[in-house]
Backbone bond lengths (Angstrom), bond angles and torsions (degrees), N, CA, C in turn:
res aa  C-N    CA-C-N  psi(-1)  N-CA   C-N-CA  omega(-1)  CA-C   N-CA-C  phi
1 M - - - 1.465 - - 1.529 110.18 -
2 I 1.330 116.33 134.17 1.463 120.97 175.07 1.528 108.83 -78.85
3 K 1.337 115.08 123.52 1.463 120.45 -177.62 1.522 113.30 -112.85
4 L 1.327 116.29 -15.32 1.464 120.50 -176.19 1.523 110.42 -136.66
5 L 1.337 115.52 135.41 1.463 122.32 172.86 1.527 108.89 -110.96
6 L 1.315 116.42 131.01 1.459 122.11 172.78 1.532 107.46 -108.17
7 L 1.313 116.19 123.45 1.466 120.84 -172.98 1.522 112.19 -117.27
8 D 1.322 115.94 126.85 1.457 121.59 163.83 1.533 106.21 -75.40
9 V 1.326 116.89 170.19 1.467 119.24 -176.56 1.524 112.30 -116.96
10 D 1.324 117.64 -71.89 1.463 120.74 -175.09 1.523 110.58 -67.19
11 G 1.329 115.49 119.22 1.456 121.26 -176.27 1.513 113.15 91.13
12 T 1.337 116.22 -2.99 1.469 121.08 -178.83 1.528 110.07 -125.44
13 L 1.322 116.17 -64.75 1.467 120.19 171.54 1.529 110.69 -80.06
14 T 1.334 116.25 -20.03 1.462 121.21 174.80 1.527 108.29 -122.64
15 D 1.326 115.83 175.81 1.471 119.23 179.96 1.524 112.63 -82.08
16 G 1.329 116.41 0.26 1.453 120.92 177.20 1.511 114.55 90.54
17 K 1.316 117.31 -8.40 1.461 120.18 179.76 1.527 110.35 -84.59
18 L 1.320 116.06 140.08 1.455 121.22 177.13 1.528 107.67 -110.52
19 H 1.318 116.57 114.92 1.458 121.78 -179.79 1.529 108.21 -98.11
20 L 1.321 116.81 113.35 1.457 121.91 -179.29 1.524 108.66 -107.36
21 L 1.330 115.69 117.69 1.460 121.64 -176.81 1.526 109.55 -108.41
22 E 1.307 116.60 126.38 1.455 121.16 -179.94 1.520 110.65 -85.03
23 S 1.316 116.10 132.78 1.457 121.02 176.62 1.516 109.30 -90.58
24 S 1.315 116.69 143.45 1.465 121.05 178.83 1.519 111.87 -84.13
25 A 1.328 116.34 -10.79 1.468 119.85 -177.60 1.519 109.73 -94.12
26 P 1.343 118.54 116.11 1.460 120.69 179.22 1.520 111.11 -70.82
27 I 1.325 115.79 152.28 1.460 120.75 175.54 1.515 108.28 -130.93
28 S 1.303 116.19 164.17 1.460 119.70 177.57 1.517 109.57 -75.50
29 P 1.335 118.36 144.73 1.457 120.83 178.46 1.526 111.48 -59.79
30 N 1.311 115.39 150.82 1.467 123.75 174.32 1.524 113.97 67.75
31 V 1.346 117.40 17.18 1.460 117.79 177.93 1.509 109.42 -83.33
32 C 1.310 115.16 150.87 1.465 120.68 177.06 1.523 107.55 -77.75
33 V 1.335 116.75 126.65 1.461 119.96 -174.72 1.517 111.11 -110.66
34 D 1.334 115.25 168.77 1.451 121.49 -177.48 1.517 111.90 -72.14
35 S 1.350 115.56 170.98 1.467 121.55 -179.94 1.509 111.24 -53.94
36 G 1.335 114.57 131.06 1.447 119.76 178.05 1.521 113.36 87.30
37 M 1.328 118.09 -3.82 1.453 121.08 -178.37 1.523 110.49 -100.92
38 T 1.312 115.64 143.62 1.449 120.81 176.74 1.519 108.78 -129.57
39 D 1.335 116.67 131.04 1.450 120.61 178.35 1.525 108.21 -80.99
40 I 1.332 116.58 107.97 1.448 121.95 -178.53 1.519 108.71 -100.37
41 K 1.327 117.22 121.71 1.462 120.48 -179.44 1.522 110.08 -113.93
42 F 1.313 115.23 135.75 1.460 121.80 177.78 1.520 107.13 -117.25
43 S 1.308 116.77 139.10 1.460 119.21 176.71 1.513 110.02 -145.41
44 D 1.326 114.91 144.31 1.457 121.71 177.42 1.530 106.48 -135.34
45 K 1.323 116.26 97.76 1.459 120.78 -173.63 1.526 112.92 -70.74
46 S 1.325 117.14 -6.63 1.457 119.61 179.69 1.521 111.48 -74.14
47 H 1.335 117.26 -13.94 1.453 121.33 179.89 1.532 109.53 -95.67
48 A 1.320 116.21 111.62 1.462 119.45 -179.36 1.519 111.08 -70.59
49 N 1.347 115.34 -34.27 1.462 120.46 -179.91 1.518 109.48 -122.25
50 P 1.317 116.83 86.22 1.467 119.74 -176.42 1.521 111.35 -62.50
51 S 1.319 115.00 144.60 1.459 121.26 179.92 1.515 110.33 -79.94
52 P 1.326 117.83 164.17 1.479 120.44 175.24 1.523 111.55 -56.22
53 E 1.372 115.60 -34.38 1.463 118.91 -179.97 1.521 111.05 -64.74
54 S 1.348 117.15 -40.81 1.464 119.62 -179.09 1.516 110.74 -70.49
55 N 1.342 117.01 -33.47 1.464 119.20 176.18 1.521 110.33 -63.17
56 L 1.327 115.85 -38.34 1.459 120.43 178.46 1.524 110.23 -65.65
57 A 1.342 116.22 -42.22 1.456 120.22 -178.93 1.518 111.45 -62.85
58 E 1.362 115.75 -35.37 1.461 119.32 -178.08 1.519 111.86 -64.14
59 S 1.316 117.95 -22.49 1.464 120.23 -178.97 1.526 111.20 -119.38
60 M 1.326 116.24 30.50 1.459 120.28 -179.48 1.527 110.98 -68.43
61 L 1.305 116.45 139.09 1.461 121.82 178.13 1.514 109.57 -105.75
62 V 1.306 116.07 125.89 1.460 121.61 -179.85 1.517 109.02 -119.04
63 Q 1.313 116.50 133.26 1.457 121.89 178.71 1.519 109.30 -107.07
64 E 1.324 115.72 128.88 1.461 121.22 177.48 1.521 109.65 -96.93
65 C 1.315 116.64 133.43 1.459 121.54 -178.83 1.530 110.47 -116.83
66 K 1.310 116.94 139.69 1.460 123.49 174.60 1.523 108.34 -130.97
67 S 1.326 116.33 151.66 1.461 121.46 175.88 1.521 109.48 -118.03
68 F 1.314 116.71 134.53 1.460 122.94 177.58 1.522 108.88 -119.98
69 H 1.320 116.83 145.56 1.467 120.78 -177.50 1.531 110.00 -91.71
70 V 1.337 115.87 134.61 1.463 120.02 -178.38 1.533 111.90 -66.12
71 H 1.328 118.26 -27.01 1.466 119.83 177.72 1.518 110.92 -63.48
72 D 1.339 116.08 -40.39 1.464 119.50 175.45 1.521 110.69 -62.50
73 G 1.335 115.58 -43.25 1.459 119.79 -178.91 1.516 112.59 -60.08
74 L 1.329 116.91 -45.94 1.461 119.71 179.22 1.526 110.78 -62.65
75 G 1.320 116.38 -41.21 1.461 119.91 179.65 1.517 112.20 -62.47
76 I 1.335 116.55 -41.45 1.472 120.64 179.90 1.517 110.71 -66.94
77 V 1.323 117.00 -44.11 1.469 120.32 179.06 1.529 110.16 -61.77
78 A 1.330 117.01 -43.07 1.469 120.72 179.12 1.521 110.47 -63.85
79 W 1.321 116.86 -42.41 1.470 121.31 178.08 1.532 110.80 -56.18
80 R 1.324 115.81 -43.13 1.463 120.41 178.70 1.525 111.43 -68.68
81 K 1.327 117.21 -36.42 1.471 120.18 178.09 1.526 111.25 -64.47
82 L 1.317 115.94 -25.67 1.468 120.40 177.20 1.520 111.98 -80.00
83 G 1.329 116.03 2.78 1.456 120.95 176.13 1.521 114.44 86.65
84 R 1.321 116.41 20.14 1.460 119.96 -178.24 1.527 111.14 -108.02
85 E 1.320 115.18 166.76 1.451 121.32 -170.61 1.529 112.24 -104.90
86 V 1.341 114.28 151.90 1.464 121.92 176.52 1.525 108.43 -137.52
87 A 1.318 116.22 139.28 1.462 120.76 173.19 1.523 108.90 -137.25
88 I 1.304 115.57 146.21 1.470 122.32 177.78 1.519 108.87 -109.17
89 I 1.330 115.48 132.21 1.467 121.24 176.03 1.522 107.44 -128.42
90 S 1.329 116.53 109.28 1.460 120.93 -175.16 1.528 111.07 -121.39
91 G 1.304 116.00 142.74 1.452 120.34 177.10 1.517 113.23 -77.40
92 R 1.323 117.09 -15.61 1.457 121.65 -178.89 1.521 110.40 -113.95
93 E 1.340 115.25 156.60 1.457 120.87 175.49 1.523 108.73 -98.30
94 S 1.316 116.24 139.11 1.459 119.61 -176.93 1.524 110.45 -157.51
95 R 1.316 115.76 123.30 1.467 119.94 175.82 1.522 110.53 -70.52
96 I 1.335 116.13 -28.26 1.463 119.65 176.64 1.516 109.73 -63.98
97 L 1.330 116.67 -43.50 1.462 121.01 177.44 1.516 110.70 -61.85
98 A 1.330 117.16 -43.18 1.469 120.55 179.85 1.527 110.50 -59.28
99 A 1.328 116.50 -40.05 1.468 120.54 179.61 1.525 110.85 -67.33
100 R 1.327 117.30 -41.79 1.471 120.75 179.32 1.523 110.42 -65.51
101 A 1.319 117.13 -39.70 1.463 120.70 179.11 1.524 111.00 -63.22
102 R 1.328 116.77 -41.89 1.466 120.28 177.34 1.519 110.65 -61.42
103 E 1.326 115.88 -41.51 1.461 120.78 -179.68 1.527 111.36 -60.90
104 L 1.336 116.74 -35.55 1.461 121.77 -178.45 1.531 112.92 -89.64
105 G 1.331 116.16 -2.82 1.463 119.79 179.04 1.520 113.92 78.42
106 I 1.326 117.15 20.84 1.466 120.71 178.99 1.520 108.44 -88.16
107 T 1.314 116.85 119.15 1.460 121.50 -176.14 1.527 113.04 -100.24
108 R 1.320 117.06 -21.03 1.471 120.45 178.53 1.523 108.68 -95.37
109 V 1.323 115.96 94.57 1.455 121.93 -176.72 1.527 108.70 -127.96
110 F 1.318 116.22 118.91 1.455 122.01 -178.10 1.528 108.59 -119.98
111 M 1.346 116.15 117.79 1.459 121.07 -176.49 1.529 110.48 -119.84
112 G 1.324 115.34 156.96 1.452 120.26 -178.66 1.514 112.47 67.65
113 V 1.330 115.57 32.79 1.467 121.26 -174.39 1.527 110.97 -88.06
114 G 1.325 116.38 127.76 1.450 121.21 175.09 1.510 112.10 -91.37
115 D 1.334 116.11 -43.16 1.462 122.27 -178.66 1.523 109.27 -106.94
116 K 1.318 117.26 91.43 1.464 120.62 -178.28 1.528 111.91 -70.01
117 S 1.315 116.60 -26.17 1.464 120.53 179.22 1.517 110.97 -61.54
118 N 1.316 116.86 -46.97 1.462 121.49 -178.11 1.519 111.67 -64.69
119 I 1.333 117.00 -43.34 1.464 120.75 178.73 1.522 110.43 -63.59
120 A 1.329 116.62 -45.56 1.466 120.45 179.73 1.523 110.73 -59.82
121 R 1.310 115.93 -44.49 1.465 120.52 -179.26 1.527 111.37 -61.26
122 N 1.327 116.73 -41.65 1.466 120.56 179.98 1.526 111.87 -66.91
123 I 1.334 116.91 -39.94 1.464 120.28 178.49 1.525 109.97 -62.77
124 I 1.318 115.93 -47.72 1.467 121.48 -178.03 1.526 110.89 -61.41
125 A 1.332 115.93 -44.98 1.468 120.00 179.60 1.524 110.59 -65.24
126 G 1.330 117.01 -39.87 1.463 120.84 -179.14 1.516 112.94 -63.53
127 L 1.321 116.62 -28.79 1.471 121.14 178.91 1.528 111.80 -92.70
128 G 1.314 116.15 -2.62 1.467 120.08 178.68 1.517 113.26 67.28
129 L 1.336 116.39 34.28 1.457 120.63 -177.43 1.524 111.55 -102.76
130 S 1.311 115.68 162.13 1.453 121.58 173.35 1.522 108.99 -98.25
131 K 1.320 116.46 163.98 1.463 121.67 179.38 1.521 111.45 -56.31
132 D 1.325 117.65 -36.96 1.467 121.82 -177.39 1.523 113.35 -71.11
133 E 1.325 116.72 -9.33 1.465 120.57 179.37 1.531 112.02 -99.61
134 V 1.340 115.97 10.28 1.459 120.77 -174.76 1.527 111.04 -125.92
135 A 1.334 115.43 133.80 1.463 121.78 173.71 1.514 108.48 -121.47
136 C 1.323 116.26 152.81 1.458 119.73 178.81 1.516 110.48 -142.56
137 I 1.329 115.10 165.48 1.459 121.18 176.48 1.519 108.96 -142.02
138 G 1.342 116.18 135.26 1.455 121.77 178.22 1.514 109.48 -153.67
139 D 1.331 115.54 169.11 1.471 118.66 -174.39 1.523 114.93 -126.55
140 D 1.354 118.05 -8.20 1.457 117.37 -175.11 1.530 111.63 -144.02
141 L 1.323 115.93 177.64 1.465 121.76 -170.34 1.524 113.45 -59.90
142 N 1.335 117.94 -29.81 1.461 119.27 179.86 1.531 112.69 -71.19
143 D 1.326 117.07 -1.50 1.468 120.72 175.92 1.528 112.41 -95.94
144 L 1.327 117.63 -2.20 1.469 120.99 -178.35 1.524 112.07 -59.16
145 G 1.326 116.34 -41.17 1.461 119.70 179.52 1.516 111.71 -61.65
146 M 1.316 117.43 -41.77 1.468 122.24 177.20 1.525 110.24 -63.44
147 F 1.323 116.30 -39.77 1.466 120.57 179.29 1.530 111.43 -59.42
148 R 1.316 116.53 -38.46 1.473 120.17 -177.13 1.523 112.27 -64.63
149 E 1.325 117.05 -22.01 1.469 120.55 -176.60 1.523 113.41 -93.40
150 C 1.332 117.46 -4.25 1.469 120.66 -171.88 1.526 112.47 -116.51
151 G 1.314 115.27 148.52 1.460 120.57 -179.22 1.508 114.32 -83.01
152 L 1.345 116.99 -20.00 1.458 121.22 -178.75 1.530 108.42 -139.53
153 C 1.340 116.22 115.93 1.460 120.77 -173.22 1.526 111.19 -117.88
154 F 1.330 115.04 134.97 1.462 122.11 -177.93 1.526 110.25 -120.37
155 T 1.321 115.54 151.39 1.460 121.38 169.34 1.525 109.15 -129.63
156 P 1.347 117.14 142.37 1.467 119.58 172.68 1.522 109.24 -73.51
157 A 1.311 117.23 168.89 1.463 121.97 -176.68 1.518 112.57 -61.81
158 N 1.338 117.50 -27.35 1.461 121.76 -177.13 1.524 113.76 -89.47
159 A 1.324 118.50 6.61 1.463 121.37 -178.03 1.523 111.55 -66.42
160 C 1.334 116.07 157.96 1.454 119.50 177.70 1.529 109.51 -67.80
161 A 1.319 115.65 152.59 1.465 121.40 -172.72 1.524 112.45 -59.57
162 Y 1.318 117.26 -40.66 1.464 119.24 -176.61 1.523 111.40 -65.48
163 L 1.325 117.10 -43.14 1.463 118.93 179.71 1.524 110.33 -65.62
164 K 1.324 116.69 -36.89 1.466 119.26 176.31 1.525 111.27 -57.83
165 S 1.329 116.12 -36.47 1.466 119.81 -179.28 1.522 112.15 -68.40
166 K 1.332 117.11 -18.65 1.465 122.14 179.51 1.529 112.95 -97.18
167 A 1.328 116.82 -7.56 1.466 120.91 -177.18 1.523 111.34 -84.82
168 H 1.320 115.17 150.63 1.467 120.33 173.18 1.532 110.25 -78.77
169 I 1.344 115.19 -35.31 1.464 120.43 -177.41 1.523 109.66 -131.74
170 Q 1.335 115.48 127.19 1.458 121.26 173.30 1.529 107.69 -102.87
171 L 1.309 115.65 116.47 1.461 121.12 -175.17 1.529 111.71 -78.46
172 S 1.325 115.61 159.32 1.468 120.14 -179.80 1.523 111.99 -85.85
173 K 1.340 117.08 -21.27 1.459 120.74 -178.31 1.530 110.82 -96.26
174 S 1.306 115.50 149.59 1.457 121.48 179.19 1.523 110.93 -87.04
175 G 1.330 115.25 165.60 1.455 120.55 175.62 1.510 110.92 -60.13
176 G 1.329 116.44 139.26 1.453 121.04 -178.14 1.510 114.22 77.55
177 E 1.338 116.42 1.38 1.469 121.47 -179.31 1.526 111.88 -123.79
178 G 1.322 117.19 22.36 1.459 120.64 176.85 1.515 114.66 101.47
179 A 1.335 118.48 16.12 1.465 121.22 -179.45 1.528 112.23 -63.65
180 V 1.331 116.72 -40.62 1.470 119.66 -179.67 1.522 110.48 -66.58
181 R 1.314 117.00 -39.21 1.472 120.64 176.37 1.531 110.62 -62.68
182 E 1.334 116.85 -41.44 1.465 120.77 177.93 1.531 110.48 -61.74
183 M 1.333 116.40 -40.75 1.460 120.57 177.40 1.531 111.39 -61.78
184 I 1.320 116.49 -46.96 1.461 121.09 -179.10 1.528 111.04 -60.67
185 E 1.316 116.61 -45.40 1.460 119.05 -179.70 1.535 110.95 -67.52
186 Y 1.310 117.40 -36.28 1.469 120.23 177.03 1.527 110.38 -58.93
187 I 1.330 116.19 -45.86 1.470 120.58 -179.35 1.524 110.80 -63.40
188 L 1.308 116.73 -46.49 1.463 120.35 -176.29 1.525 112.29 -70.56
189 Q 1.313 117.49 -32.03 1.465 120.58 -178.27 1.525 112.69 -71.37
190 R 1.310 117.13 -11.42 1.465 119.49 176.49 1.526 111.08 -69.42
191 N 1.335 115.96 -17.35 1.468 121.77 176.87 1.527 107.07 -130.95
192 E 1.314 117.39 111.82 1.458 121.62 -174.66 1.521 112.24 -57.94
193 E 1.304 117.33 -38.25 1.468 120.59 -179.44 1.528 110.42 -64.43
194 E 1.314 117.16 -41.94 1.459 120.97 178.98 1.527 111.12 -65.85
195 Y 1.316 116.12 -40.18 1.458 119.52 -179.12 1.527 110.90 -67.16
196 Q 1.326 116.93 -39.30 1.454 120.57 177.83 1.531 111.01 -65.85
197 E 1.322 116.09 -34.35 1.472 120.77 176.49 1.539 109.76 -64.94
198 F 1.318 116.05 -38.75 1.465 122.14 176.20 1.530 110.58 -62.49
199 L 1.324 117.40 -48.38 1.460 121.26 -179.45 1.534 111.36 -64.85
200 A 1.323 115.89 -35.30 1.467 120.42 -177.73 1.526 112.40 -64.09
201 L 1.312 117.57 -21.10 1.459 120.70 177.78 1.514 112.35 -61.62
202 Y 1.344 116.23 -24.14 1.461 120.65 -173.88 1.519 113.29 -123.08
203 E 1.327 117.99 6.12 1.466 121.05 179.09 1.521 110.87 -94.61
């Protein structure tokens, strides 16, 4: 039985696109910004007398936007209601992701991860699980390490070709379009009783 899901984010829970929106309102450098905001500073030391435009650029505020699919969210919440575990392992840091994880009740969230294999191994060991009790989903080469630690590996339709060749299951849906939900239902449908328990949550 699969008891733990390890989820990549960009290209898996999202479509992989990063939308960066420039704000017209300048801010002071090094200020603490709201969720989803990053203080981007530009500097060119070759200019002894920086122009007003360059001063503005040095304190430019950029907002990063991500989209998540509600079908994935419902599937994750249902998975947790069935008493199973979920962890997120992302190569990027994102306050938007942290907020979405809180909304879904996911407490194991690892961001800015370079070595996904090591994080996955520690999570699995901490829960006392075996490799065969863990499934994961990812879309690109930096997910290979996570794949090595899991007994059942999935890729969304938009995954890179090489990672698809390493997956046990290639899903029909793309990242950000319900791929995680498709994975969850695939796992549960392998046992009719488990799948009926999943459906009963909403009947």
